[in-house]
N, C-alpha and C positions, 0 to 999 in steps of 0.2 A: 504494500500500500504506500502510495506517495504521501509524504508529510507536507508537501507544498502543492498548492493548486494555483493556476494562473487564470486571470480574467482580465477583461477590459476595464470593468468597474466592479468594485466590491462595495456593497451597501450594508451599513451597520444599522440594524433595526428593521423589523418587518412590520412597522406601523403603516398606516394607510398612505402616508406621504412617501415613505421609502419604497413601498410596493408599487405605487403609481409611477414613481420615477424609473424604477427598474423595468416595469412593463413597457414604458415608452422607449427606454434605451434598448431593451431587447428587441422590440419591434423594429427599431432602426438599425439592427445588426450589431449592436454592442453586446458582447457576452458579459452577463451580469451574474454575480453570486451574492445572494442576500443571506445574512447571518443574523440570528436572533436567539437570545438566551431562553425565551419562553417555549412552551411545547406546542403552541399554535400561533398562526400569523394574525396580525391585526392590531396589536396593542390595545388602544381604546376602542377600536372598531372590531371587537371580537365578542365571544360569548363564553359562558362557563355553565356547567351543569352540576347541580347538587340535588340529591334526593329525588332524582328523576324529573326535575324542573330546569328549564333553560332560562338564563338571564343574559341580557345584553350588558356589556361593560359600559359602553358610552354612546350607543346609537339610540337616540330617543326620538328624533325626527330630523329630516334633512329638507332644506328648501331648494328652490330653483331646480326642481326635478320635472317640471312640465316638459312636453316635447320641445326640443330646441334649447332647453335650459343648460346651464353650465355643467352640472354633474352628469346627466345623460350624454352630453356631447363628448365628454372625456372618454367614457366607455365606448361610445359609438366610434370614435376616431381610432380606437384600438381594435375595432372589430368585435366588441363585446356587448353591443347594444341589446342583444336578445337575452343576455344572461341575467339581467336584473329587471324585475317587475316592481314598479313604484306604486304603492297603495296610498291614495290621498287620505288625509285626515278630513274631518268634517269641514267643508268649505264655509259654512256659516258660523262655525265655532271650532277653530283648531286649537286655540288656547282659551281657557276659562280662568279669569282672575276672581278669586274669592277674597274680598275685603271683609273686615269685621261687620260692616253694615250694608254691604252691597255686593252684587256679582256682575261681572262684565264679560260678555262673550265676544271674542275677537274673530272677525271674519277675514277670509282671504280677499285680497284686492285693496289697494290703498284708497280707492274712491269709496268702496263699501265701508272701509274703516272710517273715513272722513265723515260719511253720512251718519254712522252710528255714534261717533264721538259727539257730533253736533246734537244728536237726540239726547245724549246723556248730559251734555254741558252746553245748553242752548245759549248761554250768555258769553261763551268764549270762542265764537266762530273764528275771530281773527287769529288767535293763538293756534287753534287747530289747523287752520289753513297754512300758517307759517311752518308748523311741524311737518305736515304732510307734503308740502312743496319741498321742504328741505330734504327729507329722506328720499323723495323721488328724484331730486336733482343729483344727489350723491350716487344713487344707484345707476342713473343714466350715465353719469360721467365715468364710473368704474366700468360699466358694461362696454362703453365705447373704447375705453382704454384697453380692455382685454382683447377686443376685436381689432385693435390697431387703428382705430379711427380717431380723428380729431373731433373734439366735442366742445360745443359752446358752454357746456356745463362744467368743463374741467376746472375752471377757476374756483368753484366751490370746494374742491378737494384741497386747494392750496390756501384759500382764505380762511378755512376752518381747521387747519391741521393742528393748531395750538388751542383749540376751543374745546371745552367740556360740554357735555349735553346739559349739565346743570346751569352753565352760564347762558346757554340758549334759552332754557326754560325761564331764567331771570329776564332775559331780553324780551321774551314774549309775554311776560307778566302773567304766567299761568297760576291758577289756584293750586293749593297743595294736593288736592285729590286728582286733578287733571295731570299734574306732574307725576304723581304716583302711578297712574294708569299708563301714561305714555312712556314712562321709564321702567315699567315692571320687568321688562326682559333683561334688566341688569343681571338677573340671576343666571342668565345663559353665558355671561362672561366674567362675572365675579368682581365688579367694581361699582361703587355707588355713583350716582349721577354727578355729585360734586367733583369727582375726579375722573370719571370715565370719558374717553375721547368721543366727541360728538360724531365723528366719522364712523367709528366702530358701531356705535349705537344705531346710526342710520342704516348701515349695511346689515346688521342683524335683523332689524325690523323688516327691511325690504326683502331679505333672504326668504322669509316665511310668508310675507305678503304675496309673493309670486306663486305661492302654493306650498303647503307643508305636506311632506310625504314620509313614508316608512318603507324600507325594502322588504318585500315579501320573502320570508324565510329568515329574517333577522340580519343584524349587522355583519355577522361572520361571512355571509355570502359576498358582501362587497370586497372583503379582503381575500377570501379564497379564490374568487374569480380572477383577481390580479395575480395571485401566486400561481394559479394554474396557467395563466397566460405566459408568465415568465418561464415556467418549466417547459410548456409545450413548444416554445420558440427557442429552446436551447440553453436557457439559463438554469441556475440551481438555487434552491432555498434550503438552507441548513438551519434546523431548529434545535433547541436545547444546546446551543453553541455560543457561549459567552465570548465576547471579544476581550482580550487582555490589554491590547494596546494597538495604536496605529504605528506602523513602521515609518520612520522618517529617516531618509538617507540623502545626503547631499542637499539638504534644505528643501526636500520635497516629500510628500506622502507617497509611499510605495506599496501599501498594502496593510494587512492586519495580522497580528498574531492572536491565536485563540487560546483559551484556557488549557491547562495541562490535560493530557489525554484522558478520555473517559471511555466506557464501553461503546459509546456512539462511534468512536473512531473506527471500530471494527466494521462499521457500515459505510466507510469511505469518507468520513469527515476529516479534512486535513488539520494540521496544527498551524498552518500558515497559508495565507492567501496573498499572492503577489498581484498587484494591479497598478497601472499608472494613474488611476483615478480612484479615490476613496470618497464615498458619499455617506455622511453620517446623518441618519434619521434618529439617532439617540438624543437624549436630553442635551441641549446645546452647552450648558455649563459643564456637565460631566464630560462631554466630548473634548472641550478646550482644556479643562483643568486636570482631567484624569486620563482619558484615553490617548490624548496627544501630549499634553504637558505644556505649561506656560512658557517654558524656555524656547519653544519653537514658534512663538508669536511675538509681534511687537508689543512692548510694554503697555502702550496706550490701548491696544485692542484688548489685552487681558484685563486691564482696569475697567474697560467698558463692559466686558462680559460679567465681571464680578459685581459691578454696580447695578446690573439689571435686576429689578424686583420681580418676584414670582407672584402670581395670583393666588388667592386662597384655595384650599382644597375642599373637597366635598366629603360628607358622611352620607352613606346610602343604606337604606333598609330594603332588602330584596324580599318581596312578599308574594305569597299566593293565598287567596281567600276562597272559601267554598261558597261563592256567590257569583252569579253572572251579572256584572254591572251593566252590560249592554242590554240585557233583558229588563233591567230595572230603569232603563231610560238614560243612562249616562252617555253623553255624546262621545264620539271618537275624537277626543281632545285631551290635551295636557291640562293639568290643574296647577295653578299658582295660588298657594295660600299665602296671601300677603300680610305681613305683620302690621302694617299701617302706612300712613302717608309719608313718613320720614325714613326712607331707605338708608340715608347716609348715617343715621344714628346706629343702625345695625352694623354697618361696615366699620364704624369707629369702635364698636364693642369687639368685633372679631379681631381688629388690629391690635387691641389692647389685651388679647388673650382670653376674651370672655365670650360666652354664648348667651343670647337672650332665651328666656323661657319659651317664647313664642316667635321664633324666627320665620322669615319667609321660607316656604317649602315648595319644591317643585315635584310633581308626581307625573310619571309616565306610565301609561297603561298599554303594555306591549300586546296583550291578547286582544284588546279592542282594536288596535291598529292592524294586527295580522291574525285574524281568527283562523286562517288556514294552517298556522303553525301548531301542530299538535304536541310539539315538544315543550311548549310554554306552560301548559296546564291541562287538566282533564276537562271534559265537557261539563259545563255548569260552574266552572271556576274562573277566576280572573287573576292574571299575572300583572303585578305593578311594582314600580320602584319609587321610593320616597327619598328625597335628598335635600340637604341643606348645606350651606357653607359653614366651615368651622375654622378656628385658628389652626395654623399649620406647623408651628415649631414643635420640636420633639418634646420639650419640657411639658407642654400642655398635655401630652399623652403619657407622661411619666418616663420618658426615655432620654438618653443623653446623646447618642450618636446615630441611631436609626438603623433600619435593616440593611441598607446598602453597605454600611460599615460593619455589618455582621452582628449587630445587637439583636438578641432574641427578645420578643415582646409578647408572645401569646400567653405566657404565664405571669406576666407583669401585672400585679394587683391594681395599680393605678390605671394602666391601660385598659384592663378588663372592665373596671368600674366605669371609667369614662365612656367607653364604647357602649356599654349597656345602658347608661343614662341617656346617651344621644339616640340610640335605637328606640328606646321607650318614648322619648320625646317625639321622634318622627312619627311613630305610630299614633301617638296622642294627637298630633297636629292633623294627620290624615283623617282621624276619626271625627274631626269637627266638620268635615264635608262628606264623609262616608260613615254615618252613624252605624255602630255595631261592628265595625271592621275588626276590632280585636277579638270579638267573640267568634268570628268566622275564620280565624287564621288557620291555614293548613301548613304554611312554611314561612319562617322568618329567620333571616340572618343579616348581619351587618358588615359593612366595609368602611374603612376610614382612610385618612391621609396616609397612615402607615401601611395599610394594605396596598394602596396605590403605589407608594414608593417602592415597596417590595417587588411588585410584579412588573411595573412599567418603568421604574428607575427615574421617575421625574423628580426634579429638585423641589423640595417642599411638599411632595405628594400631591401636587396640583394637577388637575385635568386641563387647566387653562393656559399653561405656559406663563409667559411674562405678562404682568399687569398691562391692561389695555388703556393706559393713560397717554395723553398727548406726547409726553417726552419719551415714550417707548413705542411709538407708532411708525409704521411705514419704513422710511429709510433710516429711522433712528434705531431700528433693529438690525441685526446682522443680515447681510445679503447672502444669497446662495454661494457665492464665490468667497472663499476664506482668504486670509492673508498668506496662508501656507500653500504654495503651489501644489496642485494635485489633490487638495482637500476641498470638498464642497459640503454645504449644509442643506438639510431640508427638515420638514416637520414644523411644529407649532412655534418654534423659536425664530423663524425667519420673517421676512417682511410681510408675507401673506397671512400670518397669524394662525390662531387655533380654530378648531371646529372641523368637521368632516370634510365639507366642501373646500374650505380654505387650505387644509393640509393636502388634499388631492391636488388643488391648483398649485400649491407650493412644490409638490413633487414634480409636476409638469414643468414649472419654472426652473427648478434645479436641473432637470434633464436638459432643458433648453440651454442653460448656462454651460453645461458640460459639452454639448454638441455645437453650440453657437447658432442654434436655430430658434426661431420664434414659435416654439411648440404650443404655448398657451393660445396665442393668436390663431394658429393653424387649427387647433381643436375647436376654438370658439367659432371659427368660420366654417366648420364642417368638413375640414380636410382629413383624409385618412393618413395615419402614420405608417401603415403597412407598406413595405416596399420603398419607403422614402429614404434617400441617401442621408446618412447621419453626419456627414461633414467631418471636420477634425475636432478633436477634443480640445477645449480651452485648457492649457496647462497640462495636457495629457500625454 
């Protein structure tokens, strides 16, 4: 058995961004090897099974999946368009906001949303129009940019790059409740309105306004389809294969070394992969500071990476109940149980290491979104996930170094108590909108920031990557091309940001940087990558 394997590109991490990049590169004739420490591909876009029930790790809904949308266009460009069936959420109510004293059903379509907002807040038409026009302009400008078109709206992207959504709410003189309704999707990126980038909020709102969808069969299908594409076209995907370090020779990345031999090596996994291009889909801080090492980068770049702040993590309760909520009339929609009108107070508490007794909670109902998936639950039951943001530092969980550093935590009394308290709180919060939920529990388990750090290796255990504040937005994040020749980045840490669609787009952008081709524009314009010349690698 050879201890060394050669490739054109080695990809560290089989998250959705790394898989998308490798599928693009392999389709363009670049031989790729993807390596990941986990037993399945996908990272956040994967599933797990316990007690006979399947749960999504991070796929709750995806926007822009209508015919011609960004996400389907990427799969279609790779010749994979028939592999994914997108099931729409309720178009009249894809998100339901439960406030202590009112409920708001959010419809698809910005004009429908505008109309409904004016019905709820008849005296605030001017502010509603300003908000709806703003999010529409931002979306149009970005769409034109992805398609390589000049846009009259492009100026909005630059004029508001330093603006928070809270500042715009102030400018429009919105009431506290209208601010809370318009800003409720802060839970999808983990920053309060006072600090959240206005551009990010606009893009999140419009992402789902264009149609909220769920992949039939669950999130794992999104990742497995790309992994199969890589293998079918001549590449390789090695799982349960941790990367020890990036090989740097002569001031260039030259491949990766893998952890000491394990029984897997008997099945042909090498100890070293040599390639002129290394693409890291791993946590960006860990890539720079651990897998490569600060000595191989300019000091100012290392300082910039160290200074980037991580978003807060999530705690999640994975639940199956012995009730059919669809039969009870629950819409095919997500639920936001909103703590109140002051979201920023909640984030201030989290930043100080505290949890509110009644935080904002997000609930995803997988079996309502995909009733065809019999792995989720039995007939007459409902599969749901309840989640809330929590403090992220190890001390909050009773730890010192965390699981990446080898610290054991499952028997830690502080950790166990904190986890149980939060899982109980999540169930209690869900029961305010699903009375009797606790009495109908069939399955309940929890996951925390520590769980996420252990399995996904994200700094701070966050699902969101770097905080989406104006000073950490767009070109203020690392680009796909690193300062070390031969090394490229992808994933939620680069300019495209976090989220399933954004990480997919980031993977395409990184593949484009490697090949010197405008791949994202090509995909957005409906061009096929199969059989296209890959050009020369940048720095390869």
